[in-house]
N, C-alpha and C positions, 0 to 999 in steps of 0.2 A: 854512356861509356860502353864500348863494344865488348862482346863476349869473346872469351878465349877458349878455343877448343882444346881439350886435354885428351891426349892419347894414352891410354893405360896399357902398360906393358902386359904381355901375355904371361901373367903370373897369378897365382892364387894367393892373394893376401887378404887377411881379415883384420880389421881394426875394431876392437871392442866387440868382437863377435859378428861384425858386419862385413860381408864379402864385398871386395872391390869390383868383382866381375860377377853379376848375377847370372843365374841360369836362364838361358833364352827361352826355354820351352816350359815355362810355368803355366799351370792351370789357374783358373780363377780362385779356387779354394786355397791352393798353395799360396797364391799372391796375397789373399786376405790374411792367412795365418802368418805369413812372413811380414806383412804390414803391421799386424798386431804386435808381433815380437819386436819389430823395429821401433814401433812407437814406445814400447815399454823400455827398451834399452836407451833410446834417445832421451826419454824423460829422465832416466837416471843420470845419463851423461850430461844432460842439459842442466840438471840441478846442481851437479858438481862444477860444471863449466861456468854457470852464472856467478858462482861465488868467486871465480878467479878472473872475470873480465876486468881489465885494468881501467876501461873508460866508463864504467858504471859508477854512479854516485853513491853506491853503498859503502865504498871505501872512504876513509877519512882523508880529507884533503890536506891535512897537516902532516903528511908523510913525505919523505924525500927518497928518491931512488938512489941506489948506490952509484956513486960517481964512477965514471970510467967503465961502466958495464953496459953493453948494448942489448937491445931486445928486438924481437921480430913481431910486427903487427900484420895480421892477415885478415882479410875480409872477402867474402864471396860477392860475386856480382849481384846476385838477387838480394843479398843483405844490404848492399850499398843502395840498390834501388829502393828498398823498403825504407831504409834510413833517410834517404833523400825526400821521400814523400811524407815522412812523419815529422821530421824536425829539420828546419832550415839551418840550425846551428851545426849540423854534422856535415854540411857541404864543404866547409872550409877545412875540415880535417883531412889529413893526408892518409889515403888508404892504399893498400897494395892490391894490384890486379891479380886475379886468380892465376896461379901457375908461376908467379915470380915473387920474391921476398927480398926486402931490404932491411938492413940493420940501422937502427937509429942510436946515436951516441948521446947519452944523457949526462955528460960530465958537468955541464953547467946548469942543468935543470934543477929548479927548486920547486918542490911540490908542497912543502908544508913548513911551518915554522918550527915544528918539533924536530929535535935532533935524534929522536929515537929511530934507529934504522932497523930495529928488530921487526917492526911491523911491515916494513917494506920487503924485507927479506922473506918474511913468512908469507906475504901476499904473492910474491913471485914463485915461491916454492909450491904454492897450491896448484899453479898451472905451469908445470915444467915444460910443456910442449912449446910454449912461447919463448922460452929461454934456451932450450936445448938446441944444439946445432942441427940435430936431425928433425927439427920441427917442420921443415919445409915439406918433407915427404908425408908426415902425419897430417899436415894441413891440406895437402893435395888429396890425401885419402878422405879427410873429413869433407872436403869439397865434393869429392866423388860421391860420398855417402849422402850429402845433402842433395846433389843432383839426382841421384838414384831415388831418394825419398820423394823429391818433387815429381820426377817422372812417374813413379808408382802412383802418387796422388793424382797426377793428371790422368793416368790410365784408369784409375778408380773412378775419377769424375766422368771420364768418357764412358766407362762401363755403366756407371749409374745413369747418366743421361741416355745412353743407349737402352738401358733397362726401362727407364721412364718412358722413352719413346715407344719401346716395344709394348710396355704396359698400356699406354694410351691407344696404340694401334689394336692391341688385343681387346681393350675395352670397346673400341669402335667396332671391331669385328664381332665381338660378342653381342653388341647392340644390334648390328645388322643381322647377325645370325638369329637373334631373338625375333626381330621383325620378320625375317624369312620363315622362322618356325611358326609365328603367329599367322602369317599369310597361308602357310601350308596347312595349319590347323583349320583356318576358316575354309580353305578350299576343300579339305577333307570332310568338313561338316556339310558343305554344299553337296559334295559327291555322295555322302552318306544319305542326305535327304533324298537325292535323286534315286539312289539305290533303294531306299525305303519305299519310295513311290513305285518304282518298277517292281519291287518285291510284292507290294500290296496289289499291284495290277495282276501280277502272276498268281497271287493268292486268289484274287477275284475270278480270274479265268479258270484256275483249278477248281474253285468252288462251283463255278457255273458248269464246268464239265462234269464235276461230281454229281451235282443236282440233276443234270441231264441224264447221266448214266443211271442214277437212282430212279428217275422217272421212267426211263426206258425199261429198266429192270422190273419196275412195278407193272408197267403196261404189258411186258412179256409174261409176267406171272398171271396177270388178269386174263390175258389171252389164253394161257394154258388152262387156267381154271374154266374159262368160258368154253374152251374146246372139250374139256372133260364133261362139263354140264351138257354141252350140245350132244356129245356122243351118248351120254346116258339118256338124254331126252329122246335122241333118235332111236335108241334101242327100245325105250318105252313106247315111242310113237309107232315103231314097227309092230310091236306086240298089239298095240291098240288098233292098228290098221288091219291086222289079220283078223282080230275079233270083229272089227267093224265091217270088213268085207263079208264075213259069214252072215252077219246080221243084214247087210245090204242084199245079199243073195236071197235070203229068206224074204226080206221086204220086197225085193223085186218080183219074186214069184207072187206074193200076195197082191202087190200093186198091179201086176199083169192081169191077174184074175179080176181085180177090182176095176181095172181099165176096161176089160171086156164088158163087165156088167155096166159100167158107167157109159161105155160107148152105145150099148143098146138103149140105156135110159136116155142118153143124150139124143139118140136118133128119134126116139119117140117124142122127146121134148121138142126137138126141132120141128118135127112134123106138126106138133100142136101149136108151136109158136108161129109157124108159117101160116097156118090156118087163121090164127088170131090176127096176124099182121095183115093178111089179105082182107079180113073183115074190117079191121081198123082203117086200112088204106081206102077202102071203098067208102067208109063213113066220112073220112077226112075229105075225100074228093067231093062228096055230096055237100059237106059243110062249106068247102071252098066255093063251090058253085053258088050256094045260097048266099055266102058272104059277098061274092062278086055282084050278084044280082042286087043285094041290099045296098051295096056301095054305089052301084049305078043309080039306083032309085034315089039315094041320098044326095048324090052329086047333082042329079037333075033337079031335085027339090031345092038344094042350096043355090044352084045357078038361077033358078026362077026367083028365089027370094032376093038374091043380090041384084038381079036386074030390076026387080020391083023397087028396091031401096035406092038404086041409082036414079031411076026415073023419078022417084018421089023426092029426091034431094035429101034423103036421110043420111045420117052419119054412118060411116063404114065401121062395122063391128066384126068383120071376118077374123081379125086377129084375135079377138076375144072368144073364139069358139072353144068350147070345152075340150073337144077332141084334139084340137091343135095344141092347146096348152099342155095337156097330159103327155102328148108325144114329143113336145119340144124340151121339156125339163130334163129328162135323162140325157139327151144329146148335149145340152148346155153344160151339165155337170161333168160329163165325160170330157168335153173339150177343155173346160176349165182345169180339170185335173191333169190333163195332158200338157197344158201350158205351164204347169208348176215347175217342171224340170227344165233346166238349161243344160243340154247335152247334145253333142254331135250324133247324127244318125249312125255313123260307122262305129263310134265308140259304144253306143247303146247296143248295137248288134253284137259286138265282141263281148260286152258284159253279159248279155243274156245267154250267149253260147257258153261262156265259162261257168255261169251260175247253173245252167242246165247240166253240164258235166259234173259239177259238184253235187247237185241233187241226185243224179243217177248213181254217183259213187256212194253217197250217204245211204241211199235206199239199198244198194247192194250190200253194203257193210252191215246195215240193220238186219237184213235177212241172214247174213253169215253169223252175226252175234246171236240171233234168236235160235238158229238151228244148231249152234255149238255152245258147249259149256266152257269154252276156253277163256282163261283169264288173261287179259292183255295189259294188266297194270304194270307188271315188271318191264314189259317191252316198251310201254309208253314212258316209263321212268328213265330207261336207258336213252331213248331218243331225246327227251327233255333235258337230261343231264349233259349230253354232248352239245346241244344247242346253247345252253346257258354258259358253257365253258369256252365259247368262241371269243378269241382275242385277236388284236391286230398284229399278229406275229405269223410269219410265213409257215413255219413248221406246225404251229397250232392249227392254222386253217387247213393245211393238207391232212393232218392227222384226224381232225374232226370230220372233214368231208369223207375221208376213207371209212371212218367208223359208221357214219350215217348211211353211206352206200351199202355197207355190210348189213346194217340193221334193216334197211328197206328191202334188201334182197334175201333176207333170212327166210329159208323155206318153211320154217316152223309156223310162220305167221302169214296170213294172206297179204299180198302186196297192196291191195286197195286200202286195207285198214292201216298199214304202215304209212302210206302216202297221206291219208287223212290226218293221222296223228302228226306227221312231219309238218304239214301245212299249218295246222292249228298252233303248234308249238312255235313255229317260226314267227307267225303273226303276233302271237302273245309276247314273244321276246322283243319284237320290233317296237312295241309300244313303250318300252322303257327308254327314257331319254338318255340313259347312260350306256346304251348299247354301242357296238362298233359297226356302223352301217356298211362301210366298205368291206370289212371282214365278213359280215353276214352275207353281203352280196356275193363275195367270192365263193363262200360255202354253198349258197343256193345254186350258183351257176355250175359248180363242179358236180353237185348231186343231180341236178336236173339234166345235165348233159348225159348222164348214164341212165337216168330214169325220166324220160321225157314227159310222161303224163303228169308228173308232179308239178310242172310249171303252171299249167292252166288251173289246177286245183289250188295252188298257192295264190295265184292272182285273183281267183274268185274269192278266197278267204280275205284277201287284202281289200278287194272292192267292198265286201260286206262290212269290214271294219272301218274303212275310210272311203267314202264315195268320191273323194277328189282324186283318187288314183285312177278313176275311169277315163277322163275327168267328167264330173257331173255335179250340179248344184240344185238344191231344192229350195224354191221360193216360199216365202211365208205369206199366207193369205188367211185372213180371219174367217172367211166363209168356209174354209176347209178344216182348219185346226181350231179346236176349242180354246186352246191357250198357248202361250209361249212355250211352256214346259212340254206340251205335246209336240210342238215343232222341233224343239231341241232333241227330244228322244228320237224323232224321225231322222235327223241328220247325224246321229251317232253319240249324243250325250249319254253318259252313264248315270244310273240312278242307284243310290245307296240309302237305305233306311227311309225311303219315301222322299228323298231330296235329290234333285238333279245337281250334278257336279257343276262347278263354276266354269265360266267361259275360258279363264286362264288355263285351267287344267286340261280342258278339251283341246285348246290350241296347242299346248305342249305335246299332247299325244298325236294330234294331227301332224305336227311338224316332224315327230319321230317317224311316223308312217311314210311321209313324203320323202324324208332323207333316205330311208331304206329303198324306196321305189326309185329315187333318182340315182342312188348308187348302183342299183341292179341294172338299169338300162345302159349305163356307161361302162360296165365291167367287161373287159376283154382279156382273155387268157389264151396263151399259145396252145394250139391243138385242142382247144375246148370250144364247143359251140354254145353260144348264148341264145336260147330260143326267144328271149325277149330283150333284144339288144338295142343298139343306139338308134336304129331306124324307128323303133317303137317309141323311144324318148322324143325323137323329132316329131312324130305324129301326135304324141300327147301334148306337146307344146303348141302345135298348130291348132288342135281341137280346143285346147284351153282358151287361147286368145280369141278364137272365132265364136265360141258358144257361151262361155261363162262370164258373169258380170263381175265388176270390181267391188269387193267388200273385204271385211277383215279375215274371213275364212279363206277366200281365194288368194288374198295377198300373202298370207302365211304359207299356203301350199306352193305358190309360185316361187317365193323366196327360198324355201327349203329345196325345191327342185333345182333351181339355178345354182345354188351353192354346191350341190353334189354333182350335177351333170353338165353344168355350163362349160367347164374346161374341155371335156371330151367332145361336146357338140361343136364348139368353136374349131377344134382341131379337124373335125370331119367336114363341117359345112361352111366354114370360113365366112364369106360375105353374106350368105343366106342367114346365118345365125345373127349377124350384126343387124340385118333388116328386122329380124324378130325382136331384137332388143330395142330397136327404134320404135316398133309398135308398142312395146311395153312402156317405153318412156313417154311417148307422145299421146297414147290413148289410155292405157291401163292406169298409169300413175296419175294422170290428169283427173280421171274419174275418181280415184281414191282421194285425192286432195280436195276435190269438190264436195265430198261428204262431210268434211270437217269433224272427223271423229278422233278424239285425243288418243284412243288406243291404237290407232293406225300410224301414229307419227314414227314410232320406232321402226315398224316394218317398211314404211315408205322410205325412210332414211337409209335402211340397209339395202333395199333394191336400187335406189338411186346411186348410192356409193358403189355398189357392185358394177353398175353400168359405167359411171363416170370415171372411176379409178381403174377400169378394165381388169377387174379381178379374175375374169374368165381366162386371162393369160397365165395365171398362177395355178399350179397344181394344188388342189385342196388337201388339207391335212388328213393323213390317214389313208390316202388313195394308194400309196406305195407301202406295202406291208413291211414291217421291220424284220430284220434277219434274226435278232435275238432281243432279249429284254433285260436279263440280269446283268450281263457284262457291261452294258452302257451305264448302269447306275454305279457300279464299282469303279469304272474307269473315270467318271466325272467326280470321283471322291477326292 
């Protein structure tokens, strides 16, 4: 059934407190309050209306309507639709379309067997709007009220659905916001970790700078104190020199007088010695002439005897002559002793020259010490302390070299004594396996570039500590050495409490010496001259391979030298160095392997690996000095 559009007049009418024309600009709260009020009033009106609905079965069917009286039946379209869906019996009932009303005459209608009309009248009186002539307007108003109620309910439903949709959207937005917040929190945590790491790095750098500043401050203070001490010592030294000069002048006068007397005495003694020498020379010439004559006679006699023996067919016994035997034994011993050493002639000459310089220096220092009561213990301690503090850090090497140069040039102490102390302390430090060979070599080169005589003295001390730095090897012969221990002591084994150290300890110390020597010959620094540079290392390798035999001592020495100096030698000599390595591989290693000594297996493997893997192409560890030490530890944190 189609819906009928009702146009409400422009008038303000209210039916049972309900406005026919609602306000168009209601807010949501006003709508809700109006809806609540409407529901309350409709409930009241509905309760009264339900009692007066003529078609409900609450009424007694035994009633009759008043004959000849008409009534109006109204029904809204939505009510008709609801009634059609609920009960099929209502379809056949005649309903009035909204907006129009018809009267039905019930003259002949019989509703009940009862003749009591009072109930019928009272029932129709309860709902006067159905019976009154003006019920059409009220019905229209009621329909409008119902339509308004439905429209308000629809709006409320729409609002509720919109609110539910908004709530779902808000929930989704909240969830996505929470996810974004969680991601943001995780991102912030990662950033905080990065910031913490950066902060820790900055702390490490600040700590390093602080420690460096503290160290510099301490060094500055120590320098200031040393300057004060030096100034006081210089003042005292000046006083002592003045007194000493006075004593020297007096001594000079006495010595001049003594020299005059001594010259006179020496003149007389010379004259006496000349006379005695003349007499002795004359006697010696006479003895020589007699010896020559006797020798001639003996030779003639021996020749006659030999000729007689030859002619008689006797056995030859000239080789068994007593004089020949006594004269040949010393020469044989000397020749045998000379053949015990395996060394190149040039290397031996250099060693003897350096040892001679060391001997002259030690004799000079002995004279200085005996003629002076100066105590050099403190000076020796300062030199030793700076050498022990050498580390593989660039700033440390520079500072220690500078301090050592100052100590060796200290005018308060003779330079020869300072050089001797420096050489002995460096060699003593080099024997420690835990030293820094490259750093020690840098310090040696920096110091000897300013004090050149120190290089030969240092090399002489190193040759005395380790003969393989020459290079030189001493052979073992039972005819010369009484025991193995005597031979071990001759090649550098140490003795403690009457016992000679083990070969393992000796080889460790030998390796330490050779590492320092190899690091020394390859050290090159800008604007600094190395007086024992790479050409000396090349000469050492050539002399070693030409003169020395292959054994466990020479194998350890060669391995240590190649590990330190092989990289620099290859960069300088290229293919010539490769030829040297071929000699090592084809001759030296072959001789080592032929000895079948288990202790040599490790050294042979290291040398063979060094050559086959071409490790001479890789810069050895420690050759490049570090820029700092503490910051790296904290940065790797």
